[in-house]
C-alpha positions in Angstrom: 178.6 41.3 -151.5 177.5 40.3 -148.2 174.6 37.6 -148.0 171.1 38.2 -146.5 172.2 36.3 -143.5 175.3 38.3 -142.8 173.2 41.2 -143.0 170.7 39.9 -140.3 173.7 38.9 -138.1 175.2 42.3 -138.5 172.2 44.1 -137.8 171.3 41.8 -134.8 175.1 42.4 -133.4 174.3 46.1 -133.9 171.2 46.0 -131.7 172.8 43.7 -129.0 176.2 45.1 -128.7 175.2 48.5 -127.0 173.3 46.1 -124.5 176.2 44.0 -124.0 178.5 46.7 -123.2 176.2 48.3 -120.9 175.9 44.8 -118.9 179.5 44.4 -118.7 179.9 48.3 -117.3 177.0 47.6 -114.8 179.1 44.6 -113.4 181.5 47.0 -111.7 181.0 50.3 -109.3 183.4 52.4 -107.8 184.2 51.6 -104.3 184.9 54.8 -102.3 188.2 55.4 -100.1 186.8 55.4 -96.4 190.2 54.8 -94.6 189.9 57.1 -91.4 186.1 57.4 -91.5 183.7 56.1 -88.8 182.7 52.7 -89.4 179.0 53.5 -89.8 179.9 56.5 -92.2 182.0 54.0 -94.2 179.3 51.6 -94.5 176.6 54.3 -95.6 179.0 55.6 -98.2 179.8 51.9 -99.6 176.0 51.2 -99.6 175.3 54.6 -101.6 177.8 53.5 -104.1 176.2 50.2 -104.6 177.9 47.8 -102.3 175.7 45.9 -99.7 177.8 42.9 -98.9 179.8 44.4 -96.0 181.9 43.0 -93.2 184.1 44.6 -90.8 187.2 42.9 -88.6 189.4 43.9 -85.6 192.4 45.6 -87.1 194.4 44.6 -83.8 193.6 41.0 -84.1 191.7 40.8 -80.8 188.6 39.3 -82.5 186.4 42.1 -81.0 182.9 42.4 -82.5 181.9 45.6 -83.7 178.4 45.8 -82.1 178.2 49.8 -82.0 179.6 50.9 -85.4 180.0 54.4 -84.5 182.6 53.4 -81.9 185.0 52.2 -84.4 187.1 53.8 -87.3 188.1 52.4 -90.5 192.1 51.6 -90.8 191.9 49.6 -94.3 189.6 48.1 -96.8 189.5 45.1 -99.0 189.0 45.4 -102.0 190.9 48.8 -102.3 189.1 51.9 -103.4 188.2 51.7 -107.2 186.3 50.0 -109.5 185.2 46.5 -107.9 182.2 44.1 -108.3 179.2 45.4 -106.3 178.3 41.7 -105.1 182.0 41.2 -103.7 182.4 41.2 -100.0 183.9 44.7 -98.7 185.6 44.1 -95.5 186.7 47.0 -93.5 189.4 46.5 -90.9 188.8 48.7 -87.9 189.8 49.8 -84.2 187.9 51.7 -81.5 187.6 55.4 -82.0 190.1 55.9 -79.1 192.8 53.6 -80.6 195.3 54.1 -83.3 195.2 52.4 -86.6 198.2 50.2 -87.1 201.3 51.7 -89.0 201.2 51.0 -92.6 197.3 51.1 -93.0 195.7 53.8 -94.9 193.7 55.1 -91.8 197.2 55.2 -89.6 197.3 58.9 -88.0 200.4 60.2 -86.5 200.3 61.4 -83.1 203.0 63.1 -81.0 205.6 60.8 -79.5 204.7 58.0 -82.4 207.8 57.5 -84.7 207.6 59.4 -88.1 206.5 57.2 -91.1 208.3 57.5 -94.5 206.0 60.2 -96.4 208.3 60.7 -99.4 206.4 60.1 -102.8 203.0 60.9 -101.2 200.8 63.8 -102.3 200.8 66.6 -99.9 197.1 65.8 -99.4 198.0 62.5 -98.2 200.8 63.4 -96.0 198.5 65.9 -94.3 196.1 63.6 -93.9 198.4 61.0 -91.9 199.8 64.1 -89.7 196.3 65.5 -89.1 196.6 65.0 -85.3 199.9 66.8 -85.1 200.2 70.3 -84.1 202.9 72.5 -86.1 203.1 70.9 -89.5 204.7 72.9 -92.3 205.5 72.6 -95.9 208.2 74.2 -97.9 208.9 74.3 -101.5 211.9 72.2 -102.2 213.1 74.1 -105.0 213.8 77.1 -102.7 211.3 79.1 -104.7 208.7 80.0 -102.1 205.6 78.7 -104.1 202.5 78.6 -102.0 200.7 74.9 -101.7 197.7 76.6 -100.2 194.5 75.0 -101.7 196.6 73.0 -103.9 197.8 69.9 -101.8 196.7 67.3 -104.4 199.3 69.1 -106.8 202.5 68.6 -104.8 204.4 65.6 -103.6 206.8 65.2 -100.6 210.3 64.8 -101.4 211.8 64.8 -98.0 210.8 65.3 -94.4 211.9 66.4 -91.0 212.0 64.4 -88.8 213.3 61.6 -90.8 211.4 58.1 -91.0 211.8 56.3 -87.7 212.4 59.7 -85.5 210.1 60.4 -83.0 207.5 63.3 -83.6 207.6 66.0 -81.1 204.4 67.7 -79.4 204.2 71.5 -80.3 202.0 73.2 -77.9 200.6 76.7 -79.1 197.4 78.8 -78.8 194.9 79.0 -81.4 196.1 81.6 -84.1 199.8 81.5 -82.6 202.4 81.0 -85.2 204.7 77.9 -84.5 208.3 78.9 -84.3 209.8 75.4 -84.4 207.3 73.1 -86.5 207.1 69.4 -85.4 207.1 68.2 -89.1 208.4 69.9 -92.2 207.6 68.4 -95.8 209.6 69.7 -98.6 207.7 69.5 -101.5 207.5 69.8 -105.4 204.8 70.0 -107.9 203.8 66.4 -108.6 205.1 66.7 -112.4 208.5 67.8 -111.2 211.7 66.0 -110.1 212.6 66.3 -106.4 216.0 68.2 -106.2 
């Protein structure tokens, strides 16, 4: 039979346990993914998520100060997007809006004339983000079933690509609304739960 003291302790623990759990969960917030965004917009979004200790640095290692935030674009962030302590310093690595983010950073965007990065394993959505500046990007169902990826880019992953990693991305010029005959990039994709052929 429980003693009076154990009953009191259990009652107090029952009262304080929800508060302790609430305090622990309040110690983290979700840091948004802001790669590719203008620095000012990235800072605003991080602040809205509860992060106020923000900094930025030149991604090209030139030590340039970010005086006018709207002139800079985020290439990467530390810590990575996801759960983080809102008191932790969040550092955005940035380049000027007219510059290219270093290859390998989340903010990197391929341009015609660049070497093609390896996009295999990425979701189609993420691959499309990397290729947003390239005209003539096409995706194809790698199973040969001709399934459409329209409005489902998060549900597909890249199995293979043309051009291959390291090859140059060609510039394709077309008029608005005109179909591209020879795409600059073709991504062969399957549903994320499927194996690549």
